[in-house]
C-alpha positions as CSV (number, residue, x, y, z in Angstrom):
1,M,0.0,0.0,0.0
2,R,2.8,2.4,0.9
3,E,4.7,1.6,-2.3
4,E,1.6,2.3,-4.4
5,Q,1.2,5.7,-2.7
6,I,4.8,6.6,-3.4
7,R,4.4,5.6,-7.0
8,R,1.3,7.7,-7.5
9,W,3.0,10.6,-5.7
10,K,6.0,10.4,-8.0
11,E,3.8,10.3,-11.1
12,R,2.0,13.4,-10.0
13,E,5.3,15.2,-9.3
14,V,6.5,14.3,-12.8
15,A,3.2,15.5,-14.4
16,M,3.4,18.8,-12.4
17,E,7.0,19.4,-13.5
18,K,6.0,18.9,-17.2
19,K,3.1,21.2,-16.8
20,E,5.2,23.9,-15.2
21,S,7.8,23.6,-17.9
22,L,5.3,24.4,-20.6
23,P,5.2,28.1,-21.7
24,V,2.4,30.1,-20.2
25,T,-0.1,31.2,-22.8
26,S,-2.3,34.2,-22.0
27,R,-6.0,34.0,-22.5
28,P,-7.3,35.8,-25.6
29,K,-9.1,38.9,-24.7
30,K,-12.8,39.0,-25.4
31,E,-14.2,41.8,-27.6
32,N,-16.1,44.4,-25.5
33,G,-14.9,42.6,-22.4
34,K,-15.1,44.4,-19.1
35,S,-11.9,45.3,-17.3
36,V,-10.8,47.2,-14.2
37,H,-8.2,50.1,-14.4
38,W,-6.8,51.6,-11.3
39,K,-7.0,55.4,-11.0
40,L,-3.5,56.9,-11.0
41,G,-2.4,60.1,-9.2
42,A,-0.1,62.9,-10.2
43,D,2.9,60.7,-9.4
44,K,1.7,57.9,-11.7
45,E,1.1,55.7,-8.7
46,V,-2.3,54.1,-7.7
47,W,-4.4,56.9,-6.2
48,V,-5.1,56.4,-2.5
49,W,-7.3,58.4,-0.2
50,V,-7.0,58.1,3.6
51,M,-9.9,59.6,5.5
52,G,-9.0,62.6,7.7
53,E,-5.6,63.4,6.0
54,H,-7.0,66.0,3.5
55,H,-7.2,69.6,4.8
56,L,-10.9,69.8,3.7
57,D,-11.9,66.6,5.5
58,K,-13.9,67.1,8.7
59,P,-12.4,65.6,11.9
60,Y,-13.9,62.4,13.2
61,D,-15.3,64.1,16.3
62,V,-17.2,66.7,14.2
63,L,-18.7,64.0,12.0
64,C,-19.9,62.1,15.0
65,N,-21.4,65.2,16.6
66,E,-23.2,66.1,13.4
67,I,-24.7,62.5,13.1
68,I,-25.8,62.6,16.8
69,A,-27.5,66.1,16.4
70,E,-29.2,65.0,13.2
71,R,-30.6,61.8,14.8
72,A,-31.8,63.7,17.8
73,Q,-33.5,66.4,15.7
74,L,-35.4,63.7,13.7
75,K,-36.5,61.9,16.8
76,A,-37.7,65.2,18.4
77,E,-39.6,66.1,15.3
78,R,-41.4,62.8,15.3
79,E,-42.4,63.1,18.9
80,A,-43.5,66.7,18.4
81,E,-45.6,65.7,15.4
82,E,-47.4,63.1,17.5
83,L,-47.9,65.7,20.3
84,R,-49.2,68.2,17.7
85,K,-51.8,65.7,16.4
86,T,-53.0,64.9,19.9
87,Q,-53.3,68.6,20.9
88,S,-55.1,69.5,17.7
89,K,-57.8,66.9,18.4
90,E,-58.2,68.3,21.9
91,F,-58.4,71.8,20.6
92,A,-61.0,70.9,18.0
93,N,-63.1,69.3,20.7
94,S,-62.9,72.3,22.9
95,L,-63.9,74.6,20.0
96,K,-66.9,72.5,19.3
97,M,-68.0,72.6,23.0
98,K,-67.6,76.4,23.1
99,S,-69.6,76.9,19.9
100,Q,-72.5,74.9,21.3
101,Y,-72.3,77.0,24.5
102,Y,-72.5,80.3,22.6
103,D,-75.5,79.0,20.6
104,L,-77.4,78.3,23.8
105,Q,-76.5,81.8,25.2
106,A,-78.5,83.6,22.5
107,P,-82.1,82.3,22.6
108,D,-83.6,85.8,23.2
109,T,-82.1,87.1,20.0
110,Q,-83.7,84.4,17.9
111,E,-87.0,84.7,19.7
112,T,-87.1,88.5,19.1
113,H,-86.3,88.0,15.5
114,S,-89.1,85.5,15.0
115,I,-91.6,87.9,16.7
116,C,-90.7,90.8,14.5
117,K,-91.0,88.6,11.4
118,K,-94.5,87.4,12.5
119,A,-95.7,90.9,13.2
120,A,-94.6,92.1,9.8
121,E,-96.5,89.3,8.1
122,E,-99.7,90.1,10.1
123,E,-99.4,93.8,9.1
124,E,-99.2,92.9,5.4
125,L,-102.3,90.7,5.6
126,G,-104.5,93.2,7.4
127,K,-103.8,96.2,5.2
128,G,-106.6,95.6,2.7
129,S,-109.5,94.4,4.9
130,R,-109.2,96.8,7.9
131,P,-110.5,100.3,7.8
132,S,-108.1,103.2,7.9
133,P,-107.0,103.7,11.6
134,S,-107.1,106.9,13.4
135,L,-104.1,109.0,14.3
136,E,-103.7,107.5,17.8
137,E,-103.9,104.0,16.5
138,D,-101.3,104.8,13.8
139,K,-98.8,106.1,16.5
140,I,-98.9,102.9,18.6
141,P,-97.7,100.4,15.9
142,S,-95.0,102.7,14.7
143,L,-93.6,102.9,18.2
144,S,-93.7,99.1,18.6
145,S,-91.9,98.6,15.2
146,S,-89.1,101.1,16.0
147,S,-88.5,99.4,19.4
148,R,-88.3,96.0,17.6
149,N,-85.8,97.4,15.1
150,I,-83.6,98.7,17.9
151,Q,-83.6,95.4,19.7
152,Q,-82.7,93.6,16.5
153,M,-79.7,95.9,15.9
154,L,-78.5,95.4,19.4
155,A,-78.8,91.6,19.0
156,D,-76.9,91.7,15.8
157,S,-74.1,93.8,17.2
158,I,-73.8,91.6,20.2
159,N,-73.5,88.5,17.9
160,R,-70.9,90.2,15.9
161,M,-68.9,91.2,19.0
162,K,-69.1,87.6,20.3
163,A,-68.0,86.1,16.9
164,Y,-65.0,88.6,16.7
165,G,-64.0,87.8,20.3
166,F,-64.3,84.1,19.6
167,H,-62.1,84.5,16.5
168,Q,-59.5,86.5,18.3
169,K,-59.4,84.0,21.1
170,K,-59.0,81.1,18.6
171,E,-56.1,82.9,16.9
172,S,-54.3,83.6,20.1
173,M,-54.8,80.0,21.4
174,K,-53.4,78.7,18.1
175,K,-50.4,81.0,18.2
176,T,-49.7,80.0,21.8
177,Q,-50.0,76.4,21.0
178,D,-47.5,76.7,18.1
179,E,-45.0,78.5,20.3
180,E,-45.3,75.8,23.0
181,L,-44.8,73.0,20.5
182,K,-41.7,74.7,19.1
183,Q,-40.3,75.2,22.5
184,I,-41.1,71.6,23.4
185,D,-39.4,70.4,20.2
186,E,-36.2,72.4,20.9
187,E,-36.1,71.1,24.5
188,K,-36.7,67.5,23.4
189,T,-33.9,67.8,20.8
190,K,-31.4,69.0,23.4
191,Q,-32.5,66.4,25.9
192,I,-32.1,63.5,23.3
193,Y,-28.7,64.9,22.2
194,K,-27.5,65.1,25.8
195,S,-28.7,61.7,26.7
196,W,-27.0,60.1,23.7
197,K,-23.8,62.0,24.4
198,E,-23.8,60.8,28.0
199,D,-24.7,57.2,27.2
200,S,-21.9,55.0,28.3
201,E,-22.4,52.4,25.6
202,W,-22.3,55.1,22.9
203,Q,-19.1,56.6,24.5
204,A,-17.5,53.2,24.5
205,S,-18.3,52.5,20.9
206,L,-17.1,56.0,20.0
207,R,-13.8,55.4,21.7
208,K,-13.4,52.1,19.9
209,S,-14.2,53.7,16.6
210,K,-11.7,56.5,17.3
211,A,-9.0,54.0,18.3
212,A,-9.6,51.8,15.2
213,D,-9.6,54.9,12.9
214,E,-6.3,56.1,14.4
215,K,-4.8,52.6,14.1
216,R,-5.8,52.4,10.4
217,R,-4.3,55.8,9.8
218,S,-1.0,55.0,11.5
219,L,-0.8,51.6,9.7
220,A,-1.4,53.3,6.3
221,K,1.2,55.9,7.1
222,Q,3.7,53.2,8.3
223,A,3.0,51.1,5.2
224,R,3.7,54.1,2.9
225,E,6.9,54.8,4.7
226,D,8.0,51.2,4.6
227,Y,7.3,51.0,0.9
228,K,9.3,54.1,0.2
229,R,12.2,52.9,2.4
230,L,12.3,49.4,0.8
231,S,12.1,50.9,-2.7
232,L,15.1,53.1,-1.9
233,V,17.0,50.2,-0.5
234,A,16.1,48.0,-3.5
235,D,17.2,50.8,-5.9
236,R,20.5,51.3,-4.1
237,A,21.1,47.5,-4.1
238,G,20.3,47.2,-7.8
239,S,22.4,50.1,-8.9
240,G,25.4,49.7,-6.6
241,G,25.4,46.0,-6.2
242,G,24.5,46.2,-2.5
243,Q,24.8,43.3,-0.2
244,H,21.0,42.9,0.2
245,G,20.1,42.9,-3.5
246,A,19.1,40.0,-5.6
247,P,21.8,38.3,-7.6
248,A,22.7,40.1,-10.8
249,V,22.5,37.0,-12.9
250,P,19.1,35.3,-12.8
251,Q,20.3,32.0,-14.1
252,R,21.3,29.3,-11.6
253,P,25.1,29.3,-11.3
254,R,27.1,26.3,-12.3
255,R,27.8,23.9,-9.5
256,P,30.8,25.2,-7.6
257,P,33.0,23.0,-5.6
258,L,31.5,22.0,-2.3
259,P,32.6,24.1,0.7
260,P,34.9,22.5,3.2
261,K,33.3,20.5,6.0
262,P,31.6,22.9,8.4
263,Q,32.9,23.5,11.9
264,F,29.9,22.5,13.9
265,L,28.9,24.7,16.8
266,H,28.7,22.9,20.2
267,P,26.5,24.0,23.0
268,A,28.3,26.2,25.5
269,G,30.0,24.2,28.3
270,S,29.7,20.8,26.6
271,P,33.0,19.0,25.6
272,R,33.8,18.4,22.0
273,Q,33.1,14.8,21.2
274,P,33.6,12.9,17.9
275,L,30.2,13.0,16.1
276,R,30.6,9.7,14.3
277,T,30.9,7.7,17.6
278,Q,27.5,8.5,18.8
279,G,25.1,7.6,16.0
280,V,22.6,10.0,14.7
281,T,19.3,9.7,16.4
282,R,16.6,10.2,13.8
283,T,13.0,9.4,13.6
284,A,11.7,7.0,11.0
285,S,12.5,9.0,7.8
286,S,9.8,9.2,5.2
287,S,10.2,9.8,1.5
288,A,9.3,13.4,1.9
289,Q,12.0,14.0,4.4
290,E,14.5,12.2,2.2
291,D,13.5,14.4,-0.7
292,I,14.1,17.5,1.4
293,I,17.5,16.3,2.5
294,R,18.4,15.6,-1.1
295,W,17.1,19.0,-2.2
296,F,19.3,20.7,0.4
297,K,22.4,18.8,-0.5
298,E,22.0,19.3,-4.3
299,E,20.6,22.9,-4.5
300,Q,21.3,24.7,-1.2
301,L,24.8,23.7,-0.3
302,P,26.2,25.3,-3.5
303,L,24.5,28.5,-2.4
304,R,26.2,28.3,1.1
305,A,22.9,28.0,2.8
306,G,23.3,27.9,6.6
307,Y,26.9,29.2,6.6
308,Q,28.1,32.4,8.1
309,K,28.7,35.2,5.8
310,A,32.5,35.4,5.8
311,S,33.5,32.0,7.1
312,D,33.0,28.3,6.6
313,T,31.3,27.9,10.0
314,I,27.6,27.0,10.3
315,A,25.7,30.0,11.6
316,P,24.5,29.8,15.2
317,W,20.9,30.5,14.2
318,F,20.8,27.6,11.6
319,H,19.0,24.4,12.5
320,G,18.1,21.2,10.6
321,I,14.7,19.7,9.9
322,L,12.7,20.7,13.0
323,T,9.0,20.5,13.8
324,L,7.1,23.6,14.8
325,K,6.7,22.1,18.3
326,R,10.4,21.5,18.7
327,A,11.2,25.1,17.5
328,N,8.8,26.5,20.2
329,E,10.5,24.4,22.8
330,L,14.0,25.7,21.9
331,L,12.8,29.3,21.9
332,S,10.9,28.9,25.2
333,T,14.2,29.1,27.1
334,C,15.3,32.3,25.4
335,V,14.4,36.0,25.7
336,P,12.2,38.0,23.4
337,G,14.0,38.9,20.2
338,S,15.5,35.4,19.8
339,F,15.2,33.6,16.5
340,L,16.3,30.5,14.6
341,I,16.0,29.4,10.9
342,R,15.1,25.8,10.4
343,V,14.6,23.6,7.3
344,S,10.9,23.1,6.8
345,E,9.7,19.6,7.4
346,R,6.9,19.9,4.8
347,I,8.1,22.0,1.9
348,K,11.4,22.7,0.2
349,G,12.2,25.8,1.9
350,Y,12.9,27.4,5.3
351,A,11.0,28.8,8.3
352,L,12.1,31.6,10.6
353,S,10.9,31.1,14.1
354,Y,10.8,34.3,16.2
355,L,10.1,34.8,19.9
356,S,8.2,38.0,20.7
357,A,6.7,39.3,23.9
358,E,3.3,37.8,22.8
359,G,4.7,34.4,21.9
360,C,6.3,32.5,19.0
361,K,5.9,33.6,15.4
362,H,6.8,31.6,12.3
363,F,7.6,33.1,8.9
364,L,8.1,31.0,5.7
365,I,11.1,31.8,3.6
366,D,10.9,31.3,-0.2
367,A,13.9,29.5,-1.6
368,S,12.4,28.5,-4.9
369,T,14.9,30.7,-6.8
370,D,18.5,31.5,-6.3
371,S,17.6,34.1,-3.7
372,Y,15.8,34.2,-0.4
373,S,12.8,36.3,0.7
374,F,9.8,36.0,3.0
375,L,6.6,34.9,1.3
376,G,4.4,37.9,0.5
377,A,4.2,40.9,-1.8
378,D,6.9,43.6,-2.0
379,R,9.6,41.6,-0.2
380,L,13.3,42.2,-0.8
381,Q,15.3,39.3,-2.1
382,H,18.6,38.4,-0.6
383,A,21.5,36.4,-2.1
384,T,22.0,34.3,1.1
385,L,20.3,33.4,4.3
386,A,23.0,35.3,6.2
387,A,22.3,38.4,4.2
388,L,18.6,38.1,5.0
389,V,19.4,37.8,8.8
390,D,21.8,40.8,8.7
391,Y,19.2,42.9,7.0
392,H,16.5,42.2,9.5
393,K,18.7,42.9,12.4
394,E,18.1,46.6,11.6
395,E,14.8,46.5,9.6
396,P,11.7,44.8,11.2
397,I,10.1,41.9,9.4
398,T,6.6,43.5,9.6
399,S,5.8,47.1,10.4
400,L,3.1,46.1,12.9
401,G,5.1,43.5,14.9
402,K,8.5,45.3,14.7
403,E,10.3,41.9,14.7
404,L,14.1,42.5,14.8
405,L,16.5,39.5,14.8
406,L,18.5,40.2,17.9
407,Y,19.6,37.0,19.5
408,P,20.3,33.8,17.6
409,C,19.0,30.6,19.3
410,G,21.8,28.0,18.9
411,Q,22.1,24.2,19.4
412,Q,21.1,22.8,22.8
413,D,21.7,19.1,22.2
414,E,24.6,17.0,20.9
415,P,25.0,16.2,18.1
416,P,23.5,19.2,16.2
417,D,20.2,18.7,14.5
418,Y,21.6,19.8,11.1
419,L,24.2,17.0,11.0
420,E,22.2,14.9,8.5
421,L,22.1,17.8,6.0
422,F,25.9,17.9,5.7
423,E,26.8,14.2,5.9
């Protein structure tokens, strides 16, 4: 079963190598196909806008206060509208009651008017049948009709004065009601705004938002500064052949003679003992581990991987094939800022294990070409692992973590764990 798995794995590896060796053909572009183009600034770089950095942008506090005031005003307007509807109904009911009251207060006027009307009708009917009255009889009806006219005029004037007074009172009540509603609206708005400002939950979320906004702003600024600095370093390295630049010749160099046998570093205080006498304690090696060892001997030794920069001694930070758990155990006895570079147990490459104040961090190092760099975008390439370590003794690996390679974590057991790579 195991041999069958190995056979299939090798077949897949051969197929993948053939596929990767084929030239990459770009897809034919479709006619009228949609595409995305980045907007460029005056410096011909991708245009970026960071909130709050422009001189016309409002500060975050001002924007928050405007939002709170607007929400408070809308809420107060809704409550005032509901109060206005309730009071208008009450006002209409009170007007109806008062109009009924004024109608009951004027029965004498209506009665007087009906009597006058009835007397005029009787006078019209009796003009043709009755004989002509005498002078005294003529004087009596004229006096009664004049008195009725005076009473009617008085009743009409009283009614007009009552209607005018009622209208004036109605206008004044409406004006007073509008002023009261406006005052209530303003007080309600101030009260809602004050309550929201004093709300502890709102203040907590506002503080978190401010902190997050400040963090995003500082990260964006730091990223821009890092990008400019790394670009300058890369330009200097490319033009002047600096020590941290990528190799000038992209092709893989011809196999140089193997370096002399390395001088292995022994743990401090332990006596030097012949390595061959103790046998190498290894776990049951799998085909993947054997492939990694073969890859290191064939491709990495000619590039002086693991050696110190100016000598034929193995660097103190270099380790062999270690698991992540074992790397954490080695770093647990060190101080923050300690690091080691180990051969990955899973891929053909390296892993940098770093001890920070928060705990252990692990970064993959890409060794697929003739240079070394951390996996990710905009990473500088270094000719050797030693050059990568020297560079990050002064420049942090990430702008957020500020990881500087300060203290190498060396071997703690005998024989060293990288012995099988150099046999």
